[in-house]
Backbone and ligand atoms as CSV (ligand in chain L), in Angstrom:
chain,resi,resn,atom,element,x,y,z
A,1,MET,N,N,62.364,140.014,141.473
A,1,MET,CA,C,63.642,140.069,141.782
A,1,MET,C,C,64.398,140.009,140.496
A,2,THR,N,N,65.210,141.069,140.346
A,2,THR,CA,C,66.163,141.032,139.179
A,2,THR,C,C,67.516,140.498,139.356
A,3,GLY,N,N,68.260,140.344,138.297
A,3,GLY,CA,C,69.619,139.779,138.484
A,3,GLY,C,C,70.632,140.669,139.140
A,4,ASN,N,N,71.778,140.266,139.183
A,4,ASN,CA,C,72.733,140.940,140.088
A,4,ASN,C,C,73.707,141.959,139.375
A,5,ILE,N,N,73.426,142.314,138.140
A,5,ILE,CA,C,74.435,143.377,137.528
A,5,ILE,C,C,73.437,144.380,136.799
A,6,THR,N,N,74.145,145.511,136.742
A,6,THR,CA,C,73.461,146.617,135.936
A,6,THR,C,C,74.607,147.504,135.426
A,7,LEU,N,N,74.080,148.342,134.451
A,7,LEU,CA,C,75.255,149.281,133.904
A,7,LEU,C,C,74.730,150.795,134.208
A,8,THR,N,N,75.658,151.665,134.683
A,8,THR,CA,C,75.400,153.007,134.672
A,8,THR,C,C,76.364,153.785,133.951
A,9,MET,N,N,75.924,155.020,133.489
A,9,MET,CA,C,76.671,155.929,133.005
A,9,MET,C,C,76.517,157.256,133.743
A,10,ILE,N,N,77.594,157.994,134.261
A,10,ILE,CA,C,77.373,159.243,134.726
A,10,ILE,C,C,77.636,160.226,133.504
A,11,LYS,N,N,76.699,160.981,133.250
A,11,LYS,CA,C,76.305,161.717,132.118
A,11,LYS,C,C,77.330,162.931,132.041
A,12,PRO,N,N,77.637,163.397,130.889
A,12,PRO,CA,C,78.385,164.430,130.556
A,12,PRO,C,C,78.321,165.667,131.514
A,13,LEU,N,N,76.928,166.091,131.780
A,13,LEU,CA,C,76.799,167.362,132.676
A,13,LEU,C,C,77.350,167.089,134.101
A,14,ALA,N,N,77.044,165.887,134.524
A,14,ALA,CA,C,77.306,165.531,135.928
A,14,ALA,C,C,78.834,165.357,136.096
A,15,PHE,N,N,79.367,164.866,134.968
A,15,PHE,CA,C,81.023,164.775,134.982
A,15,PHE,C,C,81.539,166.120,134.986
A,16,ARG,N,N,81.095,167.023,134.104
A,16,ARG,CA,C,81.609,168.370,133.922
A,16,ARG,C,C,81.399,169.111,135.216
A,17,ASN,N,N,80.225,168.881,136.130
A,17,ASN,CA,C,80.213,169.465,137.420
A,17,ASN,C,C,80.897,168.873,138.488
A,18,ASN,N,N,81.774,168.046,138.173
A,18,ASN,CA,C,82.708,167.239,139.139
A,18,ASN,C,C,82.050,166.473,140.247
A,19,SER,N,N,80.853,165.916,139.741
A,19,SER,CA,C,79.799,165.152,140.603
A,19,SER,C,C,80.218,163.646,140.627
A,20,SER,N,N,81.102,163.249,139.710
A,20,SER,CA,C,81.314,161.896,139.599
A,20,SER,C,C,81.702,161.118,140.840
A,21,GLY,N,N,82.599,161.772,141.674
A,21,GLY,CA,C,82.951,161.021,142.976
A,21,GLY,C,C,81.766,160.915,144.018
A,22,ASN,N,N,80.993,162.038,144.024
A,22,ASN,CA,C,79.855,161.925,145.001
A,22,ASN,C,C,78.824,160.917,144.512
A,23,ILE,N,N,78.622,160.783,143.272
A,23,ILE,CA,C,77.657,159.814,142.724
A,23,ILE,C,C,78.139,158.395,142.924
A,24,LEU,N,N,79.424,158.141,142.635
A,24,LEU,CA,C,80.023,156.914,142.855
A,24,LEU,C,C,79.914,156.582,144.323
A,25,SER,N,N,80.104,157.517,145.287
A,25,SER,CA,C,80.086,157.291,146.568
A,25,SER,C,C,78.539,156.789,147.143
A,26,ARG,N,N,77.568,157.646,146.514
A,26,ARG,CA,C,76.210,157.157,146.770
A,26,ARG,C,C,75.989,155.780,146.248
A,27,ILE,N,N,76.593,155.278,145.138
A,27,ILE,CA,C,76.388,154.144,144.637
A,27,ILE,C,C,77.083,152.976,145.582
A,28,THR,N,N,78.218,153.184,145.976
A,28,THR,CA,C,78.822,152.238,146.847
A,28,THR,C,C,78.124,152.199,148.340
A,29,ASN,N,N,77.874,153.329,148.747
A,29,ASN,CA,C,77.148,153.426,150.031
A,29,ASN,C,C,75.853,152.737,150.071
A,30,ALA,N,N,75.206,152.529,148.946
A,30,ALA,CA,C,73.866,151.803,148.785
A,30,ALA,C,C,74.125,150.336,148.609
A,31,GLY,N,N,75.426,149.802,148.683
A,31,GLY,CA,C,75.599,148.483,148.661
A,31,GLY,C,C,76.051,147.933,147.242
A,32,PHE,N,N,76.335,148.792,146.371
A,32,PHE,CA,C,76.751,148.282,145.004
A,32,PHE,C,C,78.323,148.038,144.912
A,33,TRP,N,N,78.834,146.969,144.247
A,33,TRP,CA,C,80.051,146.722,144.035
A,33,TRP,C,C,80.480,147.226,142.731
A,34,ILE,N,N,81.548,147.988,142.465
A,34,ILE,CA,C,81.894,148.391,141.133
A,34,ILE,C,C,82.812,147.267,140.573
A,35,VAL,N,N,82.106,146.545,139.632
A,35,VAL,CA,C,82.828,145.468,138.969
A,35,VAL,C,C,83.951,145.964,137.801
A,36,ALA,N,N,83.563,147.070,137.186
A,36,ALA,CA,C,84.387,147.725,136.162
A,36,ALA,C,C,83.997,149.288,136.108
A,37,ALA,N,N,84.941,150.049,135.726
A,37,ALA,CA,C,84.617,151.442,135.623
A,37,ALA,C,C,85.586,152.175,134.677
A,38,LYS,N,N,85.291,153.196,133.926
A,38,LYS,CA,C,86.183,153.909,133.066
A,38,LYS,C,C,85.636,155.336,132.919
A,39,THR,N,N,86.462,156.257,132.556
A,39,THR,CA,C,86.182,157.490,131.939
A,39,THR,C,C,86.389,157.502,130.492
A,40,MET,N,N,85.456,157.869,129.761
A,40,MET,CA,C,85.640,157.919,128.269
A,40,MET,C,C,84.646,158.952,127.637
A,41,GLN,N,N,84.912,159.240,126.232
A,41,GLN,CA,C,83.871,160.041,125.732
A,41,GLN,C,C,83.370,159.177,124.544
A,42,LEU,N,N,82.030,159.044,124.587
A,42,LEU,CA,C,81.279,158.270,123.597
A,42,LEU,C,C,81.561,158.947,122.129
A,43,SER,N,N,81.683,158.284,121.146
A,43,SER,CA,C,81.628,158.799,119.857
A,43,SER,C,C,80.123,158.865,119.348
A,44,ILE,N,N,79.850,159.543,118.377
A,44,ILE,CA,C,78.476,159.657,117.811
A,44,ILE,C,C,77.987,158.268,117.506
A,45,PRO,N,N,78.703,157.520,116.738
A,45,PRO,CA,C,78.231,156.108,116.273
A,45,PRO,C,C,78.047,155.168,117.598
A,46,GLN,N,N,78.961,155.333,118.572
A,46,GLN,CA,C,78.697,154.570,119.828
A,46,GLN,C,C,77.336,154.901,120.476
A,47,ALA,N,N,77.311,156.282,120.676
A,47,ALA,CA,C,76.000,156.759,121.380
A,47,ALA,C,C,74.703,156.314,120.620
A,48,GLN,N,N,74.795,156.413,119.322
A,48,GLN,CA,C,73.630,155.946,118.360
A,48,GLN,C,C,73.423,154.620,118.723
A,49,LYS,N,N,74.425,153.666,118.638
A,49,LYS,CA,C,74.209,152.251,118.811
A,49,LYS,C,C,73.663,152.098,120.312
A,50,PHE,N,N,74.150,152.696,121.281
A,50,PHE,CA,C,73.930,152.413,122.650
A,50,PHE,C,C,72.282,152.652,122.921
A,51,TYR,N,N,71.991,153.760,122.122
A,51,TYR,CA,C,70.457,154.245,122.430
A,51,TYR,C,C,69.619,153.736,121.342
A,52,GLU,N,N,70.043,152.697,120.545
A,52,GLU,CA,C,69.248,152.376,119.325
A,52,GLU,C,C,67.938,152.196,119.482
A,53,VAL,N,N,67.468,151.533,120.736
A,53,VAL,CA,C,66.007,151.327,120.980
A,53,VAL,C,C,65.217,152.497,120.921
A,54,HIS,N,N,65.924,153.777,121.089
A,54,HIS,CA,C,64.989,155.099,121.086
A,54,HIS,C,C,65.145,155.693,119.693
A,55,LYS,N,N,65.744,154.964,118.647
A,55,LYS,CA,C,66.031,155.800,117.480
A,55,LYS,C,C,64.883,156.345,116.789
A,56,ASP,N,N,63.671,155.923,117.043
A,56,ASP,CA,C,62.520,156.566,116.418
A,56,ASP,C,C,61.777,157.733,117.375
A,57,ARG,N,N,62.457,157.810,118.485
A,57,ARG,CA,C,61.700,158.877,119.406
A,57,ARG,C,C,62.245,160.172,119.120
A,58,PRO,N,N,61.426,161.279,119.439
A,58,PRO,CA,C,61.650,162.592,119.101
A,58,PRO,C,C,63.065,163.111,119.786
A,59,PHE,N,N,63.363,162.585,120.935
A,59,PHE,CA,C,64.438,163.097,121.730
A,59,PHE,C,C,65.750,162.316,121.343
A,60,TYR,N,N,65.654,161.561,120.443
A,60,TYR,CA,C,66.931,160.624,120.151
A,60,TYR,C,C,68.140,161.541,119.605
A,61,LYS,N,N,67.908,162.519,118.663
A,61,LYS,CA,C,69.121,163.222,118.295
A,61,LYS,C,C,69.639,164.027,119.341
A,62,ASN,N,N,68.863,164.782,120.095
A,62,ASN,CA,C,69.447,165.516,121.191
A,62,ASN,C,C,70.061,164.693,122.263
A,63,LEU,N,N,69.489,163.512,122.548
A,63,LEU,CA,C,70.040,162.459,123.558
A,63,LEU,C,C,71.487,162.116,123.145
A,64,VAL,N,N,71.638,161.845,121.711
A,64,VAL,CA,C,72.997,161.478,121.090
A,64,VAL,C,C,74.006,162.626,121.325
A,65,GLU,N,N,73.506,163.706,120.995
A,65,GLU,CA,C,74.241,165.038,121.049
A,65,GLU,C,C,74.742,165.220,122.452
A,66,SER,N,N,73.741,165.215,123.499
A,66,SER,CA,C,74.182,165.515,124.805
A,66,SER,C,C,75.148,164.411,125.332
A,67,MET,N,N,74.920,163.169,124.972
A,67,MET,CA,C,75.678,162.027,125.585
A,67,MET,C,C,77.217,162.126,124.995
A,68,THR,N,N,77.314,162.729,123.762
A,68,THR,CA,C,78.756,162.924,123.277
A,68,THR,C,C,79.321,164.121,123.401
A,69,SER,N,N,78.723,165.004,124.373
A,69,SER,CA,C,79.126,166.254,124.512
A,69,SER,C,C,80.395,166.415,125.385
A,70,GLY,N,N,80.662,165.354,126.007
A,70,GLY,CA,C,81.895,165.476,126.891
A,70,GLY,C,C,82.064,164.108,127.512
A,71,PRO,N,N,83.031,164.031,128.327
A,71,PRO,CA,C,83.429,162.705,129.052
A,71,PRO,C,C,82.186,162.217,130.017
A,72,ILE,N,N,82.127,160.831,130.080
A,72,ILE,CA,C,81.408,160.133,130.946
A,72,ILE,C,C,82.087,159.235,131.856
A,73,VAL,N,N,81.465,158.783,133.017
A,73,VAL,CA,C,82.040,157.597,133.572
A,73,VAL,C,C,81.141,156.412,133.484
A,74,VAL,N,N,81.496,155.469,132.958
A,74,VAL,CA,C,80.629,154.237,132.718
A,74,VAL,C,C,81.069,153.248,133.862
A,75,ALA,N,N,80.087,152.506,134.366
A,75,ALA,CA,C,80.441,151.466,135.374
A,75,ALA,C,C,79.506,150.389,135.324
A,76,MET,N,N,80.092,149.123,135.622
A,76,MET,CA,C,79.286,147.991,135.822
A,76,MET,C,C,79.078,147.705,137.197
A,77,LEU,N,N,77.897,147.583,137.726
A,77,LEU,CA,C,77.610,147.470,139.193
A,77,LEU,C,C,76.966,146.139,139.426
A,78,GLU,N,N,77.332,145.539,140.657
A,78,GLU,CA,C,76.831,144.357,141.205
A,78,GLU,C,C,76.210,144.456,142.535
A,79,LYS,N,N,75.065,143.815,142.667
A,79,LYS,CA,C,74.396,143.858,143.813
A,79,LYS,C,C,73.132,142.928,143.633
A,80,GLU,N,N,72.703,142.199,144.754
A,80,GLU,CA,C,71.396,141.472,144.546
A,80,GLU,C,C,70.244,142.355,144.193
A,81,ASN,N,N,69.491,141.868,143.128
A,81,ASN,CA,C,68.426,142.561,142.665
A,81,ASN,C,C,68.798,144.137,142.172
A,82,ALA,N,N,69.913,143.927,141.338
A,82,ALA,CA,C,70.505,145.191,140.892
A,82,ALA,C,C,69.746,146.123,140.008
A,83,ILE,N,N,69.009,145.685,139.188
A,83,ILE,CA,C,68.096,146.600,138.313
A,83,ILE,C,C,67.195,147.463,139.097
A,84,GLU,N,N,66.372,146.704,139.947
A,84,GLU,CA,C,65.446,147.304,140.573
A,84,GLU,C,C,66.122,148.277,141.693
A,85,ASP,N,N,66.944,147.805,142.474
A,85,ASP,CA,C,67.592,148.630,143.558
A,85,ASP,C,C,68.335,149.898,142.914
A,86,TYR,N,N,68.879,149.675,141.801
A,86,TYR,CA,C,69.606,150.997,141.294
A,86,TYR,C,C,68.516,151.923,140.691
A,87,ARG,N,N,67.457,151.309,140.102
A,87,ARG,CA,C,66.527,152.282,139.629
A,87,ARG,C,C,65.799,153.006,140.770
A,88,THR,N,N,65.620,152.306,141.923
A,88,THR,CA,C,65.151,153.089,143.103
A,88,THR,C,C,66.219,154.158,143.551
A,89,LEU,N,N,67.505,153.757,143.573
A,89,LEU,CA,C,68.467,154.679,143.977
A,89,LEU,C,C,68.553,155.951,143.245
A,90,ILE,N,N,68.429,155.801,141.849
A,90,ILE,CA,C,68.544,157.043,140.935
A,90,ILE,C,C,67.258,157.673,140.715
A,91,GLY,N,N,65.998,157.248,140.900
A,91,GLY,CA,C,64.706,157.861,140.743
A,91,GLY,C,C,64.280,157.830,139.358
A,92,LYS,N,N,63.150,158.468,139.300
A,92,LYS,CA,C,62.570,158.654,137.873
A,92,LYS,C,C,63.338,159.281,136.916
A,93,THR,N,N,63.053,158.931,135.535
A,93,THR,CA,C,63.912,159.570,134.317
A,93,THR,C,C,63.953,161.061,134.422
A,94,ASN,N,N,62.755,161.762,134.720
A,94,ASN,CA,C,62.876,163.219,134.900
A,94,ASN,C,C,63.139,163.777,136.241
A,95,PRO,N,N,64.316,164.303,136.426
A,95,PRO,CA,C,64.728,164.689,137.827
A,95,PRO,C,C,63.547,165.552,138.543
A,96,ALA,N,N,62.780,166.187,137.878
A,96,ALA,CA,C,61.637,167.022,138.544
A,96,ALA,C,C,60.673,166.014,139.169
A,97,GLU,N,N,60.690,164.797,138.646
A,97,GLU,CA,C,59.648,163.742,139.148
A,97,GLU,C,C,60.296,162.764,140.008
A,98,ALA,N,N,61.659,162.822,140.184
A,98,ALA,CA,C,62.288,161.891,140.890
A,98,ALA,C,C,62.191,162.211,142.513
A,99,ALA,N,N,62.075,161.145,143.222
A,99,ALA,CA,C,61.893,161.245,144.689
A,99,ALA,C,C,63.013,162.032,145.342
A,100,GLU,N,N,62.687,162.646,146.428
A,100,GLU,CA,C,63.849,163.355,147.186
A,100,GLU,C,C,64.901,162.372,147.614
A,101,GLY,N,N,66.192,162.891,147.529
A,101,GLY,CA,C,67.372,161.921,148.022
A,101,GLY,C,C,67.872,161.062,146.969
A,102,THR,N,N,67.183,161.007,145.701
A,102,THR,CA,C,67.606,160.080,144.669
A,102,THR,C,C,68.827,160.801,143.935
A,103,ILE,N,N,69.563,160.099,143.237
A,103,ILE,CA,C,70.734,160.672,142.471
A,103,ILE,C,C,70.156,161.625,141.353
A,104,ARG,N,N,69.086,161.305,140.579
A,104,ARG,CA,C,68.658,162.147,139.648
A,104,ARG,C,C,68.150,163.487,140.182
A,105,ARG,N,N,67.416,163.370,141.282
A,105,ARG,CA,C,66.794,164.503,141.844
A,105,ARG,C,C,67.943,165.442,142.440
A,106,ASP,N,N,69.070,164.998,142.874
A,106,ASP,CA,C,70.078,165.736,143.413
A,106,ASP,C,C,71.077,166.207,142.514
A,107,PHE,N,N,71.358,165.467,141.454
A,107,PHE,CA,C,72.375,165.854,140.475
A,107,PHE,C,C,71.866,166.183,139.080
A,108,GLY,N,N,70.639,165.821,138.716
A,108,GLY,CA,C,70.223,166.031,137.428
A,108,GLY,C,C,69.562,167.483,137.260
A,109,THR,N,N,69.485,167.839,135.943
A,109,THR,CA,C,69.016,169.177,135.817
A,109,THR,C,C,67.755,169.121,135.007
A,110,ASP,N,N,67.722,168.246,134.025
A,110,ASP,CA,C,66.497,168.067,133.142
A,110,ASP,C,C,66.437,166.500,132.597
A,111,ILE,N,N,65.426,166.206,131.928
A,111,ILE,CA,C,65.121,164.796,131.544
A,111,ILE,C,C,66.414,164.167,130.606
A,112,GLU,N,N,66.918,165.141,130.056
A,112,GLU,CA,C,68.173,164.654,129.170
A,112,GLU,C,C,69.442,164.752,130.039
A,113,ALA,N,N,69.560,165.832,130.670
A,113,ALA,CA,C,70.851,165.781,131.674
A,113,ALA,C,C,70.427,165.383,133.053
A,114,ASN,N,N,69.890,164.000,133.020
A,114,ASN,CA,C,69.373,163.471,134.224
A,114,ASN,C,C,70.506,162.656,134.927
A,115,ALA,N,N,71.707,163.223,134.919
A,115,ALA,CA,C,72.940,162.782,135.839
A,115,ALA,C,C,73.368,161.408,135.329
A,116,VAL,N,N,72.375,160.261,135.426
A,116,VAL,CA,C,72.906,159.059,135.265
A,116,VAL,C,C,71.980,158.204,134.393
A,117,HIS,N,N,72.449,157.181,133.743
A,117,HIS,CA,C,71.700,156.087,133.136
A,117,HIS,C,C,71.639,154.900,134.029
A,118,GLY,N,N,70.707,154.168,133.804
A,118,GLY,CA,C,70.490,152.814,134.524
A,118,GLY,C,C,69.856,151.846,133.683
A,119,SER,N,N,70.406,150.639,133.532
A,119,SER,CA,C,69.747,149.643,132.628
A,119,SER,C,C,68.448,149.352,133.160
A,120,ASP,N,N,67.474,149.057,132.142
A,120,ASP,CA,C,66.138,148.740,132.634
A,120,ASP,C,C,65.557,147.411,132.736
A,121,SER,N,N,66.472,146.448,132.249
A,121,SER,CA,C,66.126,144.976,132.357
A,121,SER,C,C,67.308,144.201,132.397
A,122,ASP,N,N,67.238,142.883,132.946
A,122,ASP,CA,C,68.418,142.115,133.063
A,122,ASP,C,C,68.968,141.800,131.571
A,123,GLU,N,N,68.184,141.619,130.501
A,123,GLU,CA,C,68.503,141.518,129.254
A,123,GLU,C,C,69.419,142.637,128.798
A,124,ASN,N,N,68.809,143.926,129.079
A,124,ASN,CA,C,69.666,145.103,128.501
A,124,ASN,C,C,70.954,145.347,129.428
A,125,ALA,N,N,70.872,144.898,130.690
A,125,ALA,CA,C,72.106,145.036,131.531
A,125,ALA,C,C,73.128,144.164,130.850
A,126,ASN,N,N,72.974,143.024,130.453
A,126,ASN,CA,C,73.972,142.192,129.799
A,126,ASN,C,C,74.468,142.692,128.536
A,127,ILE,N,N,73.497,143.193,127.663
A,127,ILE,CA,C,73.823,143.880,126.541
A,127,ILE,C,C,74.744,145.118,126.671
A,128,GLU,N,N,74.334,145.897,127.646
A,128,GLU,CA,C,75.064,147.242,127.884
A,128,GLU,C,C,76.424,146.939,128.640
A,129,CYS,N,N,76.464,145.834,129.555
A,129,CYS,CA,C,77.916,145.672,130.066
A,129,CYS,C,C,78.703,145.086,128.881
A,130,ASP,N,N,78.297,144.242,128.039
A,130,ASP,CA,C,79.076,143.601,126.969
A,130,ASP,C,C,79.530,144.790,126.052
A,131,PHE,N,N,78.784,145.930,125.918
A,131,PHE,CA,C,78.914,146.925,124.972
A,131,PHE,C,C,80.389,147.783,125.405
A,132,PHE,N,N,80.516,147.678,126.825
A,132,PHE,CA,C,81.719,148.573,127.352
A,132,PHE,C,C,82.823,147.721,127.911
A,133,PHE,N,N,82.487,146.584,128.423
A,133,PHE,CA,C,83.465,145.749,129.276
A,133,PHE,C,C,83.607,144.310,128.778
A,134,PRO,N,N,84.872,143.989,128.262
A,134,PRO,CA,C,85.111,142.547,128.129
A,134,PRO,C,C,85.353,141.893,129.512
A,135,LYS,N,N,85.125,140.538,129.324
A,135,LYS,CA,C,85.101,139.863,130.673
A,135,LYS,C,C,86.528,140.100,131.442
A,136,SER,N,N,87.616,140.231,130.667
A,136,SER,CA,C,88.951,140.458,131.387
A,136,SER,C,C,89.033,141.627,132.082
A,137,GLU,N,N,88.101,142.680,131.902
A,137,GLU,CA,C,88.097,144.036,132.744
A,137,GLU,C,C,87.172,143.882,133.772
A,138,ARG,N,N,86.417,142.858,134.131
A,138,ARG,CA,C,85.495,142.816,135.117
A,138,ARG,C,C,86.064,142.072,136.369
A,139,PHE,N,N,85.812,142.665,137.492
A,139,PHE,CA,C,86.354,142.117,138.831
A,139,PHE,C,C,85.361,142.210,139.809
A,140,HIS,N,N,84.696,140.958,139.847
A,140,HIS,CA,C,83.472,140.734,140.789
A,140,HIS,C,C,83.752,140.919,142.227
A,141,ARG,N,N,82.659,141.034,142.996
A,141,ARG,CA,C,82.823,141.213,144.512
A,141,ARG,C,C,83.573,139.901,145.140
A,142,PRO,N,N,84.592,140.181,145.954
A,142,PRO,CA,C,85.238,138.925,146.405
A,142,PRO,C,C,84.354,138.092,147.363
A,143,GLY,N,N,84.679,136.905,147.455
A,143,GLY,CA,C,83.892,136.085,148.280
A,143,GLY,C,C,82.457,135.679,147.794
L,1,CMP,P1,P,68.501,157.130,130.192
L,1,CMP,O1,O,68.324,156.317,131.402
L,1,CMP,O2,O,69.882,157.332,129.734
L,1,CMP,O3,O,67.784,156.305,128.900
L,1,CMP,C1,C,67.302,156.932,127.907
L,1,CMP,C2,C,67.349,158.463,127.972
L,1,CMP,O4,O,66.579,159.194,127.074
L,1,CMP,C3,C,66.986,159.050,129.332
L,1,CMP,O5,O,67.801,158.542,130.294
L,1,CMP,C4,C,66.714,160.472,129.174
L,1,CMP,O6,O,67.911,161.231,129.395
L,1,CMP,C5,C,66.333,160.430,127.835
L,1,CMP,N1,N,64.715,160.679,127.658
L,1,CMP,C6,C,63.880,159.754,127.897
L,1,CMP,N2,N,62.548,160.288,127.757
L,1,CMP,C7,C,62.748,161.415,127.275
L,1,CMP,C8,C,61.894,162.492,126.831
L,1,CMP,N3,N,60.522,162.321,126.945
L,1,CMP,N4,N,62.445,163.592,126.410
L,1,CMP,C9,C,63.739,163.789,126.335
L,1,CMP,N5,N,64.722,162.828,126.662
L,1,CMP,C10,C,64.345,161.670,127.156
């Protein structure tokens, strides 16, 4: 069982395809609450910092380029067992390997333009949510 928050980014290609609304609807239909959300364009230093854990990987440069190529929608999500449930909803990193009906399978085109990001651990979810949203911009599920 993981904690109850995760961070997602709807990546530039999915934003350009006007899929943000459909993706957010999948997310809320799956029981996630949107604690915070905004549309923005990452700067190169922001993308480099966000993906710093991958800085020695061969795909790092292209990843930073594609993530800064246009606007994204970034959202903090809340649900019991958020990390695991969100990773199930989005599917495997490579859309070609993601299960049918998952967000990456339906909206992604390749491993880089894989439609959405999702946090991979509770620790990273906290770091990633702090990266984008001060506490004053978070509105948790009522009740
Ligand atoms: P994301 O969930 O945003 O986290 C890191 C990203 O790096 C990942 O989605 C992919 O878009 C990208 N990525 C991971 N592995 C590879 C790979 N082998 N080749 C290219 N891009 C990758």
